[in-house]
Backbone bond lengths (Angstrom), bond angles and torsions (degrees), N, CA, C in turn:
res aa  C-N    CA-C-N  psi(-1)  N-CA   C-N-CA  omega(-1)  CA-C   N-CA-C  phi
1 M - - - 1.472 - - 1.524 109.97 -
2 R 1.323 116.03 133.12 1.459 120.63 175.14 1.523 110.48 -83.41
3 V 1.316 116.00 155.86 1.463 121.93 170.46 1.516 106.96 -93.75
4 E 1.320 117.81 120.01 1.459 122.50 -178.69 1.531 109.66 -86.52
5 L 1.325 116.47 136.67 1.457 121.71 -176.04 1.523 110.34 -125.38
6 D 1.318 116.00 133.43 1.458 122.50 175.87 1.527 107.85 -106.76
7 P 1.335 119.83 112.24 1.463 121.11 -176.74 1.519 113.80 -55.17
8 E 1.324 117.19 -39.24 1.462 119.79 -178.68 1.523 111.36 -69.13
9 A 1.329 116.81 -39.29 1.463 120.15 179.15 1.523 111.25 -69.31
10 M 1.327 117.09 -34.50 1.465 120.79 -179.63 1.525 111.91 -71.70
11 G 1.316 117.04 -33.56 1.458 120.58 -173.47 1.518 110.26 93.52
12 S 1.325 116.08 153.48 1.467 120.64 -171.65 1.524 113.31 -64.37
13 A 1.338 118.20 -38.78 1.465 120.54 -177.03 1.526 110.96 -66.53
14 A 1.335 116.69 -44.93 1.465 120.06 -179.38 1.523 111.11 -67.35
15 F 1.335 116.84 -39.59 1.460 118.49 -178.53 1.527 110.78 -73.97
16 Y 1.318 117.64 -28.18 1.468 120.73 173.44 1.528 109.89 -59.12
17 R 1.322 117.36 -45.23 1.464 120.63 179.55 1.522 111.19 -63.13
18 F 1.344 115.57 -38.80 1.467 119.11 178.25 1.527 110.73 -67.78
19 L 1.334 117.27 -48.24 1.453 122.20 -174.13 1.521 111.86 -63.86
20 T 1.332 116.48 -42.22 1.465 119.77 -178.71 1.530 112.24 -75.43
21 S 1.324 117.16 -10.11 1.464 120.58 173.29 1.521 111.68 -91.24
22 V 1.335 115.95 -12.67 1.457 121.28 -178.39 1.533 111.22 -101.54
23 V 1.322 116.94 -41.05 1.465 120.91 179.55 1.527 107.42 -85.44
24 V 1.322 115.13 82.42 1.467 122.88 -174.71 1.526 109.78 -140.37
25 P 1.326 117.90 154.31 1.461 126.80 -9.60 1.525 110.60 -77.83
26 R 1.331 116.75 156.29 1.455 121.44 -179.68 1.530 109.23 -115.49
27 P 1.339 118.46 126.61 1.465 119.95 175.68 1.518 110.36 -64.43
28 I 1.313 115.94 154.90 1.466 121.40 -174.88 1.519 109.60 -113.80
29 A 1.324 116.17 122.39 1.461 121.45 171.09 1.527 107.39 -90.03
30 W 1.316 116.08 113.42 1.468 120.73 176.98 1.525 105.47 -91.23
31 V 1.318 116.38 98.99 1.461 122.23 -165.54 1.522 111.20 -98.72
32 S 1.322 115.43 124.57 1.466 120.00 173.23 1.526 109.36 -106.05
33 T 1.325 114.82 137.34 1.460 122.90 179.50 1.522 108.13 -139.65
34 V 1.307 115.87 174.63 1.456 120.20 178.36 1.527 108.59 -140.10
35 T 1.313 116.76 146.62 1.456 120.71 177.78 1.525 109.64 -67.58
36 P 1.333 118.12 156.97 1.464 120.25 -176.01 1.526 114.46 -57.07
37 D 1.324 117.25 -32.65 1.465 119.56 179.54 1.532 112.62 -83.55
38 G 1.337 116.38 -1.92 1.452 120.64 179.06 1.511 114.48 75.87
39 A 1.325 117.93 7.25 1.465 121.09 -173.86 1.524 113.31 -78.28
40 T 1.347 116.82 -31.28 1.466 119.33 -174.53 1.516 110.26 -131.80
41 E 1.332 115.95 127.21 1.454 122.13 175.07 1.524 108.48 -98.91
42 N 1.324 115.35 123.17 1.456 120.53 -177.83 1.523 110.51 -104.89
43 L 1.329 115.55 154.12 1.459 121.92 -178.56 1.523 108.06 -147.93
44 A 1.335 117.17 124.04 1.465 120.07 -177.00 1.518 110.83 -151.26
45 P 1.343 117.54 144.19 1.466 121.07 175.83 1.525 111.36 -84.28
46 H 1.323 115.64 141.65 1.468 122.64 176.92 1.521 107.41 -131.62
47 S 1.338 116.57 119.08 1.466 119.92 -173.34 1.524 113.26 -95.39
48 F 1.332 117.95 6.16 1.462 120.59 169.99 1.530 105.13 -104.47
49 F 1.325 117.68 92.18 1.458 122.48 -167.97 1.521 110.28 -144.91
50 S 1.344 116.57 136.09 1.452 118.87 -179.30 1.527 110.52 -161.75
51 I 1.346 115.43 176.68 1.463 123.15 170.62 1.519 107.66 -89.43
52 A 1.329 116.49 131.78 1.462 120.49 178.30 1.522 111.91 -100.98
53 S 1.337 117.17 -30.53 1.463 121.73 -178.81 1.523 108.45 -157.89
54 T 1.332 116.00 149.49 1.463 119.56 176.46 1.526 112.28 -104.16
55 D 1.338 118.03 -22.77 1.458 121.32 178.89 1.527 109.01 -144.71
56 P 1.329 117.89 93.61 1.466 127.04 7.24 1.531 111.36 -75.51
57 P 1.339 116.95 158.77 1.471 119.73 -179.58 1.528 110.72 -73.71
58 I 1.328 116.15 113.32 1.459 121.92 -177.52 1.524 108.82 -132.32
59 V 1.317 116.62 128.74 1.460 121.85 174.08 1.520 108.96 -110.15
60 Q 1.313 116.10 163.13 1.468 120.76 -174.40 1.513 110.30 -140.77
61 F 1.335 116.76 134.80 1.456 120.67 168.57 1.517 108.68 -132.30
62 T 1.313 115.99 161.93 1.454 121.48 -175.08 1.520 110.56 -117.69
63 S 1.320 115.38 132.91 1.466 121.84 172.05 1.519 108.09 -100.92
64 I 1.316 116.45 119.81 1.462 120.32 175.12 1.522 106.78 -88.78
65 G 1.317 116.24 111.74 1.460 120.95 -172.25 1.524 110.08 83.25
66 R 1.322 115.89 -174.80 1.472 121.95 -175.52 1.524 109.29 -95.35
67 K 1.313 116.56 79.48 1.459 120.83 -177.59 1.523 111.22 -85.92
68 D 1.344 114.92 164.52 1.464 120.06 -177.38 1.521 111.81 -58.34
69 S 1.332 117.06 -39.13 1.469 120.16 179.37 1.520 110.39 -56.67
70 L 1.325 116.62 -46.20 1.459 121.27 -178.91 1.522 110.74 -63.65
71 R 1.315 116.94 -48.32 1.467 119.83 -178.91 1.523 111.20 -58.87
72 N 1.313 116.43 -44.24 1.458 119.86 -179.06 1.523 112.02 -65.41
73 V 1.335 116.66 -41.32 1.466 119.54 178.70 1.519 110.24 -64.38
74 E 1.318 117.05 -42.39 1.459 120.33 179.44 1.524 111.61 -60.25
75 Q 1.322 116.44 -36.97 1.462 120.37 -173.99 1.530 113.96 -91.20
76 T 1.327 118.11 -22.45 1.462 121.10 -179.04 1.523 113.38 -113.81
77 G 1.335 116.51 -24.16 1.460 120.50 -179.48 1.512 114.56 76.33
78 E 1.344 117.90 16.09 1.461 120.16 -175.22 1.525 111.76 -138.90
79 F 1.333 115.27 149.55 1.467 120.48 171.73 1.517 108.99 -161.82
80 V 1.337 115.70 165.21 1.459 122.63 177.19 1.519 108.36 -126.05
81 V 1.328 116.55 132.88 1.462 121.42 171.14 1.524 107.45 -98.22
82 N 1.325 115.76 118.63 1.462 123.00 178.15 1.527 107.93 -101.94
83 F 1.330 116.65 126.25 1.463 120.62 -176.16 1.528 110.61 -61.04
84 S 1.328 115.58 136.32 1.466 121.79 -178.02 1.521 110.25 -97.26
85 S 1.315 116.36 105.76 1.463 122.13 179.11 1.527 110.81 -99.50
86 E 1.328 115.06 156.43 1.462 121.29 179.59 1.529 111.89 -54.25
87 S 1.320 117.59 -38.65 1.463 120.62 -178.06 1.524 113.02 -66.81
88 L 1.333 117.00 -15.09 1.467 121.88 -177.72 1.531 112.69 -99.98
89 L 1.325 117.63 10.00 1.468 121.53 -174.65 1.519 113.03 -52.53
90 D 1.319 118.32 -50.83 1.467 120.25 -176.32 1.523 111.23 -62.98
91 A 1.321 117.13 -39.66 1.458 120.39 179.41 1.529 110.60 -67.45
92 I 1.324 116.80 -42.44 1.466 120.46 179.21 1.519 110.32 -62.63
93 N 1.316 116.61 -45.66 1.464 120.05 179.70 1.528 111.37 -63.04
94 A 1.325 116.97 -34.47 1.468 120.47 179.43 1.523 111.78 -66.40
95 T 1.341 117.32 -24.87 1.470 119.93 -179.92 1.521 112.33 -92.67
96 A 1.330 117.85 1.25 1.463 121.07 179.56 1.524 112.37 -83.06
97 T 1.329 117.51 -9.85 1.468 121.44 177.79 1.521 109.91 -65.04
98 D 1.324 116.15 143.03 1.464 121.11 -178.85 1.532 110.11 -83.17
99 F 1.329 115.62 75.78 1.462 120.71 178.77 1.534 110.39 -75.29
100 P 1.330 117.69 158.21 1.460 119.76 171.31 1.524 110.82 -59.92
101 R 1.325 116.39 154.99 1.459 120.15 -176.44 1.525 112.34 -62.02
102 T 1.301 117.55 -25.67 1.465 121.33 -178.23 1.521 113.18 -81.73
103 V 1.334 116.99 -1.43 1.467 121.58 179.20 1.522 108.98 -102.27
104 S 1.315 117.49 130.01 1.451 122.14 178.93 1.523 110.07 -90.61
105 E 1.333 115.70 121.24 1.460 119.94 176.73 1.531 111.34 -64.57
106 F 1.326 117.27 -29.71 1.473 120.19 174.41 1.528 109.74 -55.08
107 D 1.339 115.94 -46.37 1.461 120.56 -175.79 1.524 111.73 -73.80
108 V 1.334 116.69 -45.30 1.465 120.49 -176.94 1.528 111.02 -62.31
109 A 1.336 116.66 -42.98 1.462 120.71 -177.10 1.526 112.67 -89.89
110 G 1.336 117.45 -2.79 1.455 120.56 179.06 1.519 113.44 64.86
111 I 1.324 116.61 43.24 1.464 121.73 -176.46 1.532 109.75 -96.61
112 P 1.319 118.51 118.96 1.467 120.91 179.66 1.525 111.96 -63.66
113 R 1.333 115.41 139.85 1.456 122.75 178.67 1.530 109.96 -103.08
114 E 1.318 114.46 167.01 1.457 121.55 163.32 1.529 106.68 -145.01
115 P 1.319 118.90 151.32 1.465 120.10 -177.27 1.521 111.76 -71.02
116 S 1.331 115.81 146.05 1.457 121.36 173.17 1.524 109.13 -81.95
117 R 1.327 116.47 165.59 1.463 121.71 -179.08 1.524 112.48 -91.81
118 R 1.369 116.70 -37.75 1.468 120.03 -169.80 1.517 114.10 -119.10
119 V 1.329 117.65 -11.15 1.465 120.76 -178.25 1.525 109.18 -132.62
120 R 1.325 116.18 167.46 1.464 120.40 -176.90 1.528 114.51 -80.09
121 P 1.346 120.40 -37.47 1.468 118.46 -179.79 1.523 111.70 -59.47
122 A 1.319 115.22 144.38 1.472 120.39 -179.30 1.517 111.52 -76.10
123 R 1.315 115.31 159.05 1.454 122.21 171.00 1.524 110.14 -91.29
124 V 1.331 116.43 157.61 1.459 121.47 168.34 1.526 106.86 -83.00
125 A 1.308 117.06 118.04 1.462 121.02 -173.32 1.529 112.64 -60.77
126 A 1.328 117.97 -32.90 1.463 120.90 -175.82 1.525 113.59 -86.79
127 S 1.320 118.03 -6.15 1.456 119.78 -178.90 1.525 110.07 -76.18
128 P 1.343 118.29 134.04 1.466 120.23 -173.91 1.525 115.27 -74.29
129 V 1.332 117.36 -24.93 1.464 121.46 -179.64 1.524 108.91 -135.45
130 I 1.332 115.50 139.29 1.451 122.08 -176.44 1.525 109.22 -127.28
131 L 1.338 116.88 138.72 1.459 122.86 172.01 1.521 108.26 -124.24
132 E 1.316 117.28 110.33 1.462 121.40 176.32 1.523 108.44 -89.29
133 C 1.332 116.54 128.04 1.460 120.51 -169.71 1.523 112.93 -129.16
134 R 1.321 113.85 148.22 1.462 121.60 169.17 1.517 107.73 -110.51
135 S 1.317 116.92 136.15 1.459 120.60 -178.17 1.524 110.73 -59.01
136 H 1.328 115.73 130.12 1.468 122.12 179.15 1.524 110.74 -102.21
137 T 1.332 115.91 -50.03 1.457 122.47 -177.47 1.518 108.72 -154.60
138 T 1.317 117.16 147.08 1.461 120.93 166.78 1.524 107.79 -122.86
139 L 1.321 115.05 142.94 1.461 120.82 -175.93 1.514 109.16 -133.02
140 R 1.329 116.41 116.59 1.463 121.15 178.20 1.517 109.33 -81.33
141 M 1.319 116.57 130.37 1.459 122.03 -179.06 1.522 108.11 -141.67
142 G 1.333 117.28 101.73 1.457 120.50 -178.22 1.512 110.92 62.13
143 N 1.338 116.43 -127.14 1.467 120.27 -178.53 1.519 112.48 -88.19
144 S 1.329 116.98 9.19 1.459 121.00 -173.18 1.527 111.23 -126.79
145 T 1.328 114.63 158.03 1.461 121.23 174.92 1.523 108.72 -127.60
146 L 1.321 116.18 126.50 1.455 122.24 176.54 1.522 108.64 -89.88
147 I 1.313 116.36 126.65 1.462 122.29 -179.48 1.526 108.07 -109.72
148 F 1.319 116.57 118.89 1.451 122.26 177.91 1.529 108.38 -104.38
149 G 1.321 116.66 130.13 1.457 120.58 -178.67 1.511 111.97 -128.62
150 R 1.320 115.94 131.46 1.466 119.95 175.61 1.525 109.33 -80.60
151 V 1.318 116.26 130.20 1.459 121.37 -179.22 1.527 109.15 -76.19
152 L 1.323 116.30 115.81 1.461 122.00 178.87 1.523 112.09 -92.63
153 Q 1.330 115.64 -30.21 1.465 120.96 -175.48 1.518 108.55 -151.75
154 A 1.311 116.48 136.35 1.458 121.62 173.97 1.519 108.38 -123.72
155 A 1.322 116.19 150.24 1.462 120.87 178.68 1.521 108.27 -145.03
156 V 1.330 116.35 140.23 1.458 121.38 179.90 1.519 109.06 -139.37
157 N 1.318 116.18 141.14 1.461 120.59 173.60 1.531 108.53 -73.66
158 P 1.334 118.01 128.65 1.468 120.23 -172.54 1.518 114.72 -61.04
159 E 1.343 118.33 -24.22 1.470 118.77 -179.36 1.524 112.75 -68.99
160 Y 1.340 117.24 -10.19 1.459 120.91 178.57 1.532 112.21 -98.39
161 V 1.313 117.76 4.30 1.456 122.32 -175.10 1.532 110.57 -104.08
162 V 1.335 114.73 131.56 1.464 121.90 174.86 1.531 107.26 -134.46
163 D 1.327 117.07 131.40 1.473 121.47 -179.79 1.529 111.50 54.43
164 D 1.314 115.32 43.04 1.468 122.70 173.61 1.526 115.23 68.62
165 R 1.322 117.37 20.61 1.465 118.86 174.31 1.520 109.27 -150.39
166 P 1.338 117.40 153.91 1.463 119.86 176.60 1.527 110.38 -58.12
167 N 1.304 115.42 136.11 1.466 121.51 -174.18 1.526 110.35 -103.32
168 S 1.327 116.11 126.63 1.467 121.21 -175.62 1.517 112.90 -60.32
169 E 1.333 116.78 -39.63 1.464 119.81 -177.86 1.523 111.37 -65.94
170 R 1.332 117.03 -29.88 1.458 119.99 177.01 1.528 111.94 -84.11
171 L 1.331 116.64 -35.20 1.465 120.15 -179.42 1.531 112.12 -69.53
172 R 1.326 116.82 -32.67 1.470 121.79 -176.82 1.528 110.99 50.03
173 P 1.352 117.32 64.70 1.459 120.00 -176.53 1.521 112.62 -62.49
174 L 1.310 115.13 142.24 1.457 123.62 176.24 1.522 107.96 -100.05
175 T 1.314 116.87 138.07 1.461 120.24 -179.80 1.526 110.23 -129.66
176 K 1.328 114.46 164.78 1.464 120.58 177.94 1.513 109.03 -106.79
177 L 1.329 115.45 138.62 1.460 122.65 176.42 1.527 107.72 -113.27
178 G 1.324 118.66 -150.99 1.450 121.17 179.34 1.516 112.46 -83.44
179 G 1.329 116.38 153.85 1.463 121.06 176.20 1.512 111.82 56.83
180 D 1.344 116.46 -129.74 1.463 120.60 179.39 1.535 111.93 -96.82
181 E 1.332 116.19 20.86 1.460 121.04 -178.30 1.534 110.66 -87.73
182 W 1.324 114.73 138.50 1.461 122.30 174.93 1.516 107.79 -120.28
183 G 1.324 116.59 152.46 1.450 120.74 -179.92 1.515 111.68 -117.37
184 T 1.328 116.65 148.20 1.455 122.53 174.65 1.524 108.51 -121.29
185 L 1.325 115.64 172.03 1.456 120.36 -174.47 1.525 110.60 -69.74
186 G 1.316 115.45 124.64 1.465 120.22 176.13 1.520 110.30 -97.06
187 R 1.316 115.70 -147.33 1.464 121.11 -178.87 1.519 110.24 -69.08
188 I 1.320 116.88 132.72 1.458 121.97 177.35 1.524 108.72 -96.36
189 I 1.323 116.06 129.55 1.458 122.20 -179.81 1.527 108.39 -107.63
190 H 1.307 117.53 124.35 1.463 122.52 176.09 1.532 107.82 -99.21
191 L 1.320 115.52 117.22 1.463 120.39 -176.63 1.518 108.70 -144.62
192 N 1.327 116.69 118.64 1.455 121.06 -179.56 1.516 111.57 -71.40
193 R 1.337 115.43 144.54 1.459 120.51 175.16 1.529 108.98 -69.32
194 I 1.321 116.42 140.97 1.468 121.15 -179.74 1.523 108.48 -85.24
195 P 1.333 117.78 119.20 1.475 119.76 -178.79 1.524 111.11 -73.89
196 Y 1.334 114.66 149.64 1.464 120.03 175.76 1.519 108.88 -82.45
197 E 1.293 116.68 135.17 1.455 120.96 176.68 1.523 109.46 -120.42
198 E 1.339 115.21 131.93 1.456 119.59 177.64 1.535 109.41 -62.17
199 P 1.334 116.08 136.69 1.483 117.30 176.84 1.528 111.06 -62.50
200 R 1.318 116.72 137.77 1.456 121.68 -179.09 1.530 110.31 -96.49
201 P 1.305 116.57 140.99 1.467 117.94 179.26 1.520 111.56 -64.69
202 E 1.306 114.67 146.46 1.468 119.71 177.53 1.532 109.31 -67.50
203 P 1.325 117.50 140.66 1.474 119.33 177.95 1.526 111.69 -62.80
204 S 1.285 115.33 146.05 1.474 119.80 178.47 1.521 110.24 -68.23
205 P 1.337 116.56 143.74 1.479 119.50 179.09 1.518 111.02 -66.42
């Protein structure tokens, strides 16, 4: 027998815990932004992250509530997604604290920066893949805001590339699970997609 759950009866906080334990694993966008005056560079992980379009290339992350990343993107129109690797877990977790907007997570966590090519927010120097983005659209949905960004520039460290594309086994992606659980790369299964074939007419007798 299943346990039936009504999201409205449970309340948003309880159902959030349930939902984020079911929609797993979730890739993490480690988003760097900068305040409009350029005084503070912010860095925060967002585990609601995906590709929204490939042509044009648009990625999307979600801010639950009015977080610094959202405010900065709204006011500057720019952000950087820094790839979250397993080796960066402690640094990523250190930037998940809800610091005041005037505090730079780069500085507090001692995370080395490097300049971006097309946008003002800095890159995380140790991140293997970088996506520099310009804000395309924001969409308010309940207590959350979806931020869509067009990728203006991408950069990858060549040691993570195999057969002309970033390789998962080398990247060792870090993911978010439920509660305080994090996920790492498990067994990779290589399985070709089965092509559709038009049915052929039976031969005449």
